[in-house]
N, CA, C and O atoms as CSV, one atom per row, in Angstrom:
chain,resi,resn,atom,element,x,y,z
A,1,MET,N,N,0.834,-1.175,0.000
A,1,MET,CA,C,0.000,0.000,0.000
A,1,MET,C,C,0.885,1.247,0.000
A,1,MET,O,O,1.691,1.428,0.913
A,2,ASP,N,N,0.749,2.084,-0.985
A,2,ASP,CA,C,1.509,3.331,-1.022
A,2,ASP,C,C,0.733,4.421,-0.297
A,2,ASP,O,O,-0.490,4.517,-0.392
A,3,ARG,N,N,1.487,5.239,0.429
A,3,ARG,CA,C,0.872,6.357,1.146
A,3,ARG,C,C,1.346,7.655,0.527
A,3,ARG,O,O,2.514,7.807,0.167
A,4,SER,N,N,0.431,8.571,0.414
A,4,SER,CA,C,0.760,9.889,-0.096
A,4,SER,C,C,1.317,10.738,1.037
A,4,SER,O,O,0.825,10.644,2.162
A,5,PRO,N,N,2.329,11.565,0.780
A,5,PRO,CA,C,2.799,12.487,1.815
A,5,PRO,C,C,1.697,13.451,2.236
A,5,PRO,O,O,1.707,13.965,3.354
A,6,ALA,N,N,0.742,13.693,1.331
A,6,ALA,CA,C,-0.361,14.598,1.660
A,6,ALA,C,C,-1.359,13.927,2.601
A,6,ALA,O,O,-2.033,14.612,3.371
A,7,PHE,N,N,-1.461,12.606,2.551
A,7,PHE,CA,C,-2.354,11.872,3.448
A,7,PHE,C,C,-1.658,10.576,3.841
A,7,PHE,O,O,-1.873,9.540,3.211
A,8,PRO,N,N,-0.822,10.628,4.882
A,8,PRO,CA,C,0.061,9.510,5.220
A,8,PRO,C,C,-0.589,8.409,6.061
A,8,PRO,O,O,0.037,7.877,6.978
A,9,LEU,N,N,-1.840,8.067,5.752
A,9,LEU,CA,C,-2.537,7.012,6.478
A,9,LEU,C,C,-3.326,6.173,5.485
A,9,LEU,O,O,-4.012,6.709,4.615
A,10,THR,N,N,-3.226,4.851,5.618
A,10,THR,CA,C,-4.018,3.952,4.787
A,10,THR,C,C,-4.639,2.895,5.689
A,10,THR,O,O,-4.175,2.650,6.803
A,11,TRP,N,N,-5.695,2.277,5.184
A,11,TRP,CA,C,-6.305,1.150,5.879
A,11,TRP,C,C,-7.005,0.272,4.864
A,11,TRP,O,O,-7.353,0.702,3.764
A,12,ARG,N,N,-7.199,-0.971,5.268
A,12,ARG,CA,C,-7.997,-1.887,4.460
A,12,ARG,C,C,-8.879,-2.677,5.420
A,12,ARG,O,O,-8.488,-2.968,6.550
A,13,SER,N,N,-10.055,-3.011,4.958
A,13,SER,CA,C,-11.039,-3.679,5.801
A,13,SER,C,C,-11.457,-4.999,5.184
A,13,SER,O,O,-11.588,-5.117,3.966
A,14,ASP,N,N,-11.664,-5.985,6.034
A,14,ASP,CA,C,-12.198,-7.279,5.634
A,14,ASP,C,C,-13.309,-7.646,6.608
A,14,ASP,O,O,-13.169,-7.460,7.817
A,15,LEU,N,N,-14.406,-8.167,6.083
A,15,LEU,CA,C,-15.506,-8.641,6.913
A,15,LEU,C,C,-15.506,-10.162,6.908
A,15,LEU,O,O,-15.495,-10.800,5.855
A,16,VAL,N,N,-15.519,-10.724,8.107
A,16,VAL,CA,C,-15.578,-12.173,8.263
A,16,VAL,C,C,-16.683,-12.460,9.277
A,16,VAL,O,O,-16.484,-12.314,10.483
A,17,GLY,N,N,-17.835,-12.866,8.782
A,17,GLY,CA,C,-18.963,-13.097,9.672
A,17,GLY,C,C,-19.351,-11.815,10.375
A,17,GLY,O,O,-19.652,-10.808,9.733
A,18,ASP,N,N,-19.344,-11.858,11.707
A,18,ASP,CA,C,-19.706,-10.665,12.472
A,18,ASP,C,C,-18.477,-9.908,12.978
A,18,ASP,O,O,-18.563,-9.154,13.948
A,19,VAL,N,N,-17.331,-10.112,12.316
A,19,VAL,CA,C,-16.086,-9.430,12.686
A,19,VAL,C,C,-15.592,-8.591,11.513
A,19,VAL,O,O,-15.521,-9.059,10.376
A,20,ALA,N,N,-15.256,-7.349,11.815
A,20,ALA,CA,C,-14.602,-6.481,10.825
A,20,ALA,C,C,-13.150,-6.315,11.263
A,20,ALA,O,O,-12.876,-5.872,12.378
A,21,LEU,N,N,-12.224,-6.673,10.375
A,21,LEU,CA,C,-10.801,-6.483,10.626
A,21,LEU,C,C,-10.347,-5.298,9.797
A,21,LEU,O,O,-10.534,-5.269,8.580
A,22,VAL,N,N,-9.745,-4.317,10.466
A,22,VAL,CA,C,-9.233,-3.132,9.781
A,22,VAL,C,C,-7.734,-3.047,10.066
A,22,VAL,O,O,-7.319,-2.923,11.219
A,23,VAL,N,N,-6.931,-3.115,9.014
A,23,VAL,CA,C,-5.476,-3.014,9.131
A,23,VAL,C,C,-5.112,-1.563,8.836
A,23,VAL,O,O,-5.379,-1.048,7.750
A,24,VAL,N,N,-4.494,-0.912,9.826
A,24,VAL,CA,C,-4.176,0.518,9.737
A,24,VAL,C,C,-2.664,0.678,9.620
A,24,VAL,O,O,-1.904,0.057,10.363
A,25,GLU,N,N,-2.234,1.526,8.669
A,25,GLU,CA,C,-0.802,1.771,8.472
A,25,GLU,C,C,-0.561,3.254,8.255
A,25,GLU,O,O,-1.328,3.931,7.569
A,26,GLY,N,N,0.522,3.750,8.854
A,26,GLY,CA,C,0.900,5.146,8.647
A,26,GLY,C,C,0.734,5.978,9.903
A,26,GLY,O,O,0.930,5.496,11.018
A,27,GLU,N,N,0.370,7.234,9.704
A,27,GLU,CA,C,0.334,8.220,10.782
A,27,GLU,C,C,-1.091,8.487,11.250
A,27,GLU,O,O,-1.955,8.888,10.470
A,28,LEU,N,N,-1.316,8.256,12.546
A,28,LEU,CA,C,-2.608,8.553,13.170
A,28,LEU,C,C,-2.463,9.860,13.939
A,28,LEU,O,O,-1.892,9.886,15.029
A,29,ASP,N,N,-2.975,10.925,13.379
A,29,ASP,CA,C,-2.900,12.212,14.063
A,29,ASP,C,C,-4.206,12.969,13.874
A,29,ASP,O,O,-5.149,12.452,13.275
A,30,ARG,N,N,-4.258,14.182,14.382
A,30,ARG,CA,C,-5.505,14.962,14.329
A,30,ARG,C,C,-5.944,15.269,12.908
A,30,ARG,O,O,-7.121,15.552,12.686
A,31,LEU,N,N,-5.045,15.224,11.946
A,31,LEU,CA,C,-5.423,15.505,10.564
A,31,LEU,C,C,-5.898,14.260,9.817
A,31,LEU,O,O,-6.746,14.362,8.931
A,32,THR,N,N,-5.367,13.095,10.160
A,32,THR,CA,C,-5.719,11.882,9.416
A,32,THR,C,C,-6.839,11.068,10.053
A,32,THR,O,O,-7.548,10.344,9.354
A,33,THR,N,N,-7.007,11.177,11.362
A,33,THR,CA,C,-7.981,10.306,12.029
A,33,THR,C,C,-9.440,10.575,11.670
A,33,THR,O,O,-10.226,9.629,11.727
A,34,PRO,N,N,-9.869,11.784,11.305
A,34,PRO,CA,C,-11.293,11.945,10.971
A,34,PRO,C,C,-11.766,11.028,9.833
A,34,PRO,O,O,-12.879,10.505,9.891
A,35,ALA,N,N,-10.945,10.829,8.816
A,35,ALA,CA,C,-11.346,9.953,7.708
A,35,ALA,C,C,-11.448,8.505,8.178
A,35,ALA,O,O,-12.395,7.805,7.819
A,36,LEU,N,N,-10.486,8.051,8.975
A,36,LEU,CA,C,-10.540,6.694,9.496
A,36,LEU,C,C,-11.732,6.536,10.441
A,36,LEU,O,O,-12.436,5.528,10.382
A,37,ARG,N,N,-11.960,7.508,11.299
A,37,ARG,CA,C,-13.107,7.456,12.214
A,37,ARG,C,C,-14.414,7.304,11.440
A,37,ARG,O,O,-15.265,6.496,11.813
A,38,ASP,N,N,-14.579,8.076,10.363
A,38,ASP,CA,C,-15.800,7.972,9.557
A,38,ASP,C,C,-15.960,6.557,8.992
A,38,ASP,O,O,-17.059,6.002,8.998
A,39,HIS,N,N,-14.868,5.985,8.508
A,39,HIS,CA,C,-14.917,4.624,7.971
A,39,HIS,C,C,-15.296,3.618,9.064
A,39,HIS,O,O,-16.132,2.743,8.840
A,40,LEU,N,N,-14.685,3.743,10.234
A,40,LEU,CA,C,-14.969,2.819,11.328
A,40,LEU,C,C,-16.410,2.952,11.806
A,40,LEU,O,O,-17.057,1.949,12.109
A,41,GLU,N,N,-16.909,4.160,11.874
A,41,GLU,CA,C,-18.300,4.353,12.289
A,41,GLU,C,C,-19.262,3.751,11.271
A,41,GLU,O,O,-20.305,3.215,11.645
A,42,TRP,N,N,-18.922,3.836,9.998
A,42,TRP,CA,C,-19.736,3.195,8.957
A,42,TRP,C,C,-19.713,1.677,9.143
A,42,TRP,O,O,-20.755,1.028,9.049
A,43,LEU,N,N,-18.541,1.109,9.404
A,43,LEU,CA,C,-18.443,-0.338,9.627
A,43,LEU,C,C,-19.281,-0.773,10.829
A,43,LEU,O,O,-19.979,-1.785,10.772
A,44,ILE,N,N,-19.208,-0.010,11.907
A,44,ILE,CA,C,-19.938,-0.358,13.120
A,44,ILE,C,C,-21.442,-0.432,12.849
A,44,ILE,O,O,-22.146,-1.243,13.449
A,45,ALA,N,N,-21.921,0.406,11.956
A,45,ALA,CA,C,-23.346,0.387,11.619
A,45,ALA,C,C,-23.745,-0.942,10.967
A,45,ALA,O,O,-24.916,-1.318,11.014
A,46,TRP,N,N,-22.795,-1.653,10.361
A,46,TRP,CA,C,-23.091,-2.883,9.630
A,46,TRP,C,C,-22.585,-4.149,10.300
A,46,TRP,O,O,-23.041,-5.244,9.969
A,47,VAL,N,N,-21.659,-4.023,11.228
A,47,VAL,CA,C,-21.050,-5.196,11.855
A,47,VAL,C,C,-21.628,-5.376,13.250
A,47,VAL,O,O,-21.449,-4.512,14.108
A,48,PRO,N,N,-22.315,-6.478,13.489
A,48,PRO,CA,C,-22.969,-6.643,14.782
A,48,PRO,C,C,-22.061,-7.102,15.920
A,48,PRO,O,O,-22.459,-7.005,17.081
A,49,GLY,N,N,-20.870,-7.592,15.636
A,49,GLY,CA,C,-20.094,-8.225,16.693
A,49,GLY,C,C,-18.850,-7.512,17.144
A,49,GLY,O,O,-18.834,-6.912,18.219
A,50,ARG,N,N,-17.812,-7.564,16.349
A,50,ARG,CA,C,-16.497,-7.114,16.801
A,50,ARG,C,C,-15.793,-6.318,15.714
A,50,ARG,O,O,-15.831,-6.673,14.536
A,51,LEU,N,N,-15.152,-5.236,16.134
A,51,LEU,CA,C,-14.306,-4.422,15.269
A,51,LEU,C,C,-12.880,-4.602,15.757
A,51,LEU,O,O,-12.548,-4.189,16.868
A,52,VAL,N,N,-12.030,-5.216,14.934
A,52,VAL,CA,C,-10.644,-5.474,15.303
A,52,VAL,C,C,-9.762,-4.536,14.493
A,52,VAL,O,O,-9.803,-4.535,13.262
A,53,LEU,N,N,-8.969,-3.743,15.191
A,53,LEU,CA,C,-8.063,-2.787,14.560
A,53,LEU,C,C,-6.636,-3.284,14.711
A,53,LEU,O,O,-6.094,-3.307,15.816
A,54,ASP,N,N,-6.028,-3.683,13.602
A,54,ASP,CA,C,-4.631,-4.116,13.598
A,54,ASP,C,C,-3.784,-2.856,13.461
A,54,ASP,O,O,-3.775,-2.217,12.409
A,55,MET,N,N,-3.075,-2.505,14.526
A,55,MET,CA,C,-2.313,-1.255,14.577
A,55,MET,C,C,-0.805,-1.471,14.473
A,55,MET,O,O,-0.029,-0.574,14.802
A,56,ALA,N,N,-0.385,-2.647,14.021
A,56,ALA,CA,C,1.051,-2.937,13.934
A,56,ALA,C,C,1.776,-1.990,12.982
A,56,ALA,O,O,2.955,-1.702,13.186
A,57,GLY,N,N,1.094,-1.502,11.946
A,57,GLY,CA,C,1.732,-0.654,10.946
A,57,GLY,C,C,1.629,0.836,11.204
A,57,GLY,O,O,1.967,1.636,10.332
A,58,VAL,N,N,1.167,1.225,12.384
A,58,VAL,CA,C,1.072,2.660,12.708
A,58,VAL,C,C,2.460,3.161,13.087
A,58,VAL,O,O,3.082,2.658,14.022
A,59,THR,N,N,2.937,4.164,12.343
A,59,THR,CA,C,4.295,4.675,12.548
A,59,THR,C,C,4.348,5.920,13.422
A,59,THR,O,O,5.414,6.296,13.909
A,60,PHE,N,N,3.201,6.559,13.622
A,60,PHE,CA,C,3.115,7.761,14.452
A,60,PHE,C,C,1.699,7.844,14.997
A,60,PHE,O,O,0.740,7.540,14.288
A,61,ALA,N,N,1.563,8.253,16.255
A,61,ALA,CA,C,0.238,8.449,16.845
A,61,ALA,C,C,0.311,9.607,17.826
A,61,ALA,O,O,1.239,9.699,18.629
A,62,ASP,N,N,-0.684,10.493,17.752
A,62,ASP,CA,C,-0.771,11.568,18.729
A,62,ASP,C,C,-2.140,11.494,19.404
A,62,ASP,O,O,-2.862,10.509,19.252
A,63,VAL,N,N,-2.481,12.520,20.132
A,63,VAL,CA,C,-3.738,12.530,20.882
A,63,VAL,C,C,-4.948,12.325,19.966
A,63,VAL,O,O,-5.995,11.864,20.420
A,64,GLY,N,N,-4.812,12.663,18.691
A,64,GLY,CA,C,-5.905,12.445,17.745
A,64,GLY,C,C,-6.289,10.981,17.646
A,64,GLY,O,O,-7.463,10.667,17.446
A,65,ALA,N,N,-5.327,10.079,17.780
A,65,ALA,CA,C,-5.618,8.642,17.751
A,65,ALA,C,C,-6.471,8.252,18.951
A,65,ALA,O,O,-7.410,7.465,18.823
A,66,HIS,N,N,-6.146,8.798,20.109
A,66,HIS,CA,C,-6.907,8.504,21.333
A,66,HIS,C,C,-8.327,9.052,21.222
A,66,HIS,O,O,-9.289,8.373,21.582
A,67,VAL,N,N,-8.455,10.264,20.729
A,67,VAL,CA,C,-9.781,10.870,20.548
A,67,VAL,C,C,-10.605,10.046,19.570
A,67,VAL,O,O,-11.792,9.815,19.802
A,68,MET,N,N,-9.992,9.603,18.483
A,68,MET,CA,C,-10.698,8.798,17.495
A,68,MET,C,C,-11.223,7.510,18.115
A,68,MET,O,O,-12.376,7.141,17.891
A,69,LEU,N,N,-10.387,6.822,18.893
A,69,LEU,CA,C,-10.826,5.582,19.537
A,69,LEU,C,C,-11.987,5.839,20.489
A,69,LEU,O,O,-12.944,5.065,20.532
A,70,THR,N,N,-11.903,6.916,21.243
A,70,THR,CA,C,-12.987,7.271,22.161
A,70,THR,C,C,-14.272,7.541,21.393
A,70,THR,O,O,-15.345,7.090,21.795
A,71,ASP,N,N,-14.170,8.271,20.295
A,71,ASP,CA,C,-15.351,8.567,19.466
A,71,ASP,C,C,-15.952,7.298,18.871
A,71,ASP,O,O,-17.173,7.142,18.837
A,72,VAL,N,N,-15.104,6.400,18.407
A,72,VAL,CA,C,-15.590,5.161,17.796
A,72,VAL,C,C,-16.353,4.324,18.825
A,72,VAL,O,O,-17.409,3.772,18.517
A,73,VAL,N,N,-15.823,4.230,20.035
A,73,VAL,CA,C,-16.501,3.453,21.074
A,73,VAL,C,C,-17.875,4.048,21.373
A,73,VAL,O,O,-18.830,3.314,21.628
A,74,ARG,N,N,-17.975,5.361,21.342
A,74,ARG,CA,C,-19.274,6.011,21.619
A,74,ARG,C,C,-20.332,5.656,20.584
A,74,ARG,O,O,-21.527,5.735,20.867
A,75,THR,N,N,-19.908,5.269,19.397
A,75,THR,CA,C,-20.871,4.962,18.334
A,75,THR,C,C,-21.165,3.472,18.213
A,75,THR,O,O,-21.801,3.052,17.247
A,76,THR,N,N,-20.721,2.671,19.163
A,76,THR,CA,C,-20.902,1.223,19.066
A,76,THR,C,C,-22.291,0.775,19.511
A,76,THR,O,O,-22.462,-0.349,19.983
A,77,ARG,N,N,-23.254,1.629,19.366
A,77,ARG,CA,C,-24.650,1.288,19.664
A,77,ARG,C,C,-24.815,0.688,21.051
A,77,ARG,O,O,-25.334,-0.418,21.205
A,78,GLY,N,N,-24.369,1.425,22.051
A,78,GLY,CA,C,-24.532,0.952,23.411
A,78,GLY,C,C,-23.685,-0.257,23.750
A,78,GLY,O,O,-24.070,-1.073,24.587
A,79,GLY,N,N,-22.542,-0.378,23.110
A,79,GLY,CA,C,-21.628,-1.467,23.417
A,79,GLY,C,C,-21.941,-2.766,22.700
A,79,GLY,O,O,-21.379,-3.803,23.051
A,80,GLN,N,N,-22.818,-2.745,21.710
A,80,GLN,CA,C,-23.160,-3.970,20.986
A,80,GLN,C,C,-22.029,-4.448,20.085
A,80,GLN,O,O,-22.001,-5.618,19.702
A,81,CYS,N,N,-21.110,-3.575,19.745
A,81,CYS,CA,C,-19.968,-3.944,18.915
A,81,CYS,C,C,-18.710,-3.779,19.765
A,81,CYS,O,O,-18.423,-2.687,20.257
A,82,GLU,N,N,-17.969,-4.865,19.931
A,82,GLU,CA,C,-16.732,-4.835,20.713
A,82,GLU,C,C,-15.611,-4.241,19.866
A,82,GLU,O,O,-15.476,-4.580,18.690
A,83,VAL,N,N,-14.805,-3.356,20.454
A,83,VAL,CA,C,-13.669,-2.744,19.761
A,83,VAL,C,C,-12.388,-3.310,20.370
A,83,VAL,O,O,-12.165,-3.217,21.577
A,84,VAL,N,N,-11.547,-3.902,19.510
A,84,VAL,CA,C,-10.307,-4.543,19.968
A,84,VAL,C,C,-9.140,-3.998,19.159
A,84,VAL,O,O,-9.188,-3.968,17.929
A,85,LEU,N,N,-8.086,-3.565,19.858
A,85,LEU,CA,C,-6.822,-3.200,19.202
A,85,LEU,C,C,-5.917,-4.411,19.276
A,85,LEU,O,O,-5.720,-4.985,20.347
A,86,THR,N,N,-5.371,-4.796,18.151
A,86,THR,CA,C,-4.447,-5.917,18.154
A,86,THR,C,C,-3.100,-5.455,17.612
A,86,THR,O,O,-3.029,-4.643,16.689
A,87,ALA,N,N,-2.061,-5.975,18.189
A,87,ALA,CA,C,-0.685,-5.666,17.781
A,87,ALA,C,C,-0.410,-4.171,17.697
A,87,ALA,O,O,0.078,-3.694,16.673
A,88,PRO,N,N,-0.718,-3.412,18.768
A,88,PRO,CA,C,-0.436,-1.971,18.695
A,88,PRO,C,C,1.066,-1.715,18.581
A,88,PRO,O,O,1.872,-2.307,19.299
A,89,SER,N,N,1.416,-0.824,17.665
A,89,SER,CA,C,2.826,-0.462,17.479
A,89,SER,C,C,3.303,0.360,18.679
A,89,SER,O,O,2.510,0.754,19.534
A,90,GLN,N,N,4.597,0.607,18.722
A,90,GLN,CA,C,5.176,1.398,19.816
A,90,GLN,C,C,4.524,2.783,19.934
A,90,GLN,O,O,4.215,3.196,21.052
A,91,PRO,N,N,4.300,3.522,18.834
A,91,PRO,CA,C,3.640,4.827,18.977
A,91,PRO,C,C,2.224,4.724,19.570
A,91,PRO,O,O,1.813,5.586,20.346
A,92,VAL,N,N,1.496,3.686,19.209
A,92,VAL,CA,C,0.145,3.504,19.766
A,92,VAL,C,C,0.238,3.135,21.239
A,92,VAL,O,O,-0.512,3.667,22.058
A,93,ARG,N,N,1.147,2.233,21.585
A,93,ARG,CA,C,1.314,1.860,23.001
A,93,ARG,C,C,1.701,3.066,23.846
A,93,ARG,O,O,1.251,3.207,24.984
A,94,ARG,N,N,2.534,3.932,23.286
A,94,ARG,CA,C,2.963,5.126,24.024
A,94,ARG,C,C,1.764,6.026,24.348
A,94,ARG,O,O,1.638,6.511,25.473
A,95,ILE,N,N,0.891,6.247,23.371
A,95,ILE,CA,C,-0.304,7.080,23.609
A,95,ILE,C,C,-1.195,6.436,24.660
A,95,ILE,O,O,-1.710,7.122,25.544
A,96,LEU,N,N,-1.381,5.117,24.569
A,96,LEU,CA,C,-2.216,4.424,25.544
A,96,LEU,C,C,-1.591,4.451,26.937
A,96,LEU,O,O,-2.303,4.544,27.937
A,97,ASP,N,N,-0.264,4.370,27.005
A,97,ASP,CA,C,0.419,4.454,28.297
A,97,ASP,C,C,0.227,5.823,28.931
A,97,ASP,O,O,0.009,5.925,30.138
A,98,VAL,N,N,0.306,6.874,28.123
A,98,VAL,CA,C,0.211,8.239,28.643
A,98,VAL,C,C,-1.236,8.618,28.965
A,98,VAL,O,O,-1.513,9.173,30.028
A,99,LEU,N,N,-2.157,8.317,28.046
A,99,LEU,CA,C,-3.543,8.777,28.199
A,99,LEU,C,C,-4.494,7.702,28.718
A,99,LEU,O,O,-5.635,8.000,29.073
A,100,GLY,N,N,-4.035,6.474,28.762
A,100,GLY,CA,C,-4.894,5.373,29.193
A,100,GLY,C,C,-5.669,4.815,28.015
A,100,GLY,O,O,-5.872,5.490,27.006
A,101,THR,N,N,-6.092,3.589,28.162
A,101,THR,CA,C,-6.899,2.954,27.127
A,101,THR,C,C,-8.334,3.443,27.277
A,101,THR,O,O,-8.885,3.381,28.376
A,102,PRO,N,N,-8.949,3.924,26.212
A,102,PRO,CA,C,-10.329,4.396,26.327
A,102,PRO,C,C,-11.265,3.283,26.807
A,102,PRO,O,O,-11.127,2.127,26.405
A,103,ASP,N,N,-12.216,3.645,27.668
A,103,ASP,CA,C,-13.202,2.674,28.123
A,103,ASP,C,C,-13.891,2.063,26.920
A,103,ASP,O,O,-14.267,2.772,25.987
A,104,GLY,N,N,-14.055,0.764,26.939
A,104,GLY,CA,C,-14.722,0.073,25.852
A,104,GLY,C,C,-13.791,-0.448,24.778
A,104,GLY,O,O,-14.242,-1.073,23.819
A,105,VAL,N,N,-12.484,-0.198,24.924
A,105,VAL,CA,C,-11.489,-0.701,23.977
A,105,VAL,C,C,-10.670,-1.777,24.661
A,105,VAL,O,O,-10.096,-1.545,25.725
A,106,ALA,N,N,-10.612,-2.948,24.057
A,106,ALA,CA,C,-9.764,-4.019,24.571
A,106,ALA,C,C,-8.472,-4.010,23.765
A,106,ALA,O,O,-8.480,-3.759,22.560
A,107,VAL,N,N,-7.361,-4.288,24.444
A,107,VAL,CA,C,-6.060,-4.320,23.762
A,107,VAL,C,C,-5.529,-5.736,23.844
A,107,VAL,O,O,-5.436,-6.320,24.923
A,108,ASP,N,N,-5.180,-6.283,22.677
A,108,ASP,CA,C,-4.694,-7.647,22.574
A,108,ASP,C,C,-3.248,-7.612,22.072
A,108,ASP,O,O,-2.893,-6.741,21.277
A,109,HIS,N,N,-2.427,-8.534,22.521
A,109,HIS,CA,C,-1.035,-8.686,22.070
A,109,HIS,C,C,-0.157,-7.498,22.451
A,109,HIS,O,O,0.489,-6.908,21.584
A,110,TRP,N,N,-0.124,-7.145,23.707
A,110,TRP,CA,C,0.817,-6.109,24.172
A,110,TRP,C,C,2.180,-6.684,24.046
A,110,TRP,O,O,3.163,-6.018,24.371
């Protein structure tokens, strides 16, 4: 997946039954997260079970990543869709260490 310097974030989604897997790569910041948040909120509207975010390819994360996760959890229809971060990269772990994991987000593979 090539990333543009103008928009240094990419993702791809796969649906498997009631699970949506989203592989995120690049920079998660206040400028890039709104587009990803919109995509995740759209997925949540269609996926009844679990949203799994593979964050191994995230090369940079700031407070915008934390805000995005908090916003996504708020749209999970009263907790009907579980949100799981898997394989968070070092930048994602750093944000979670500093700001805490948002309520409603499970972290797998620390």
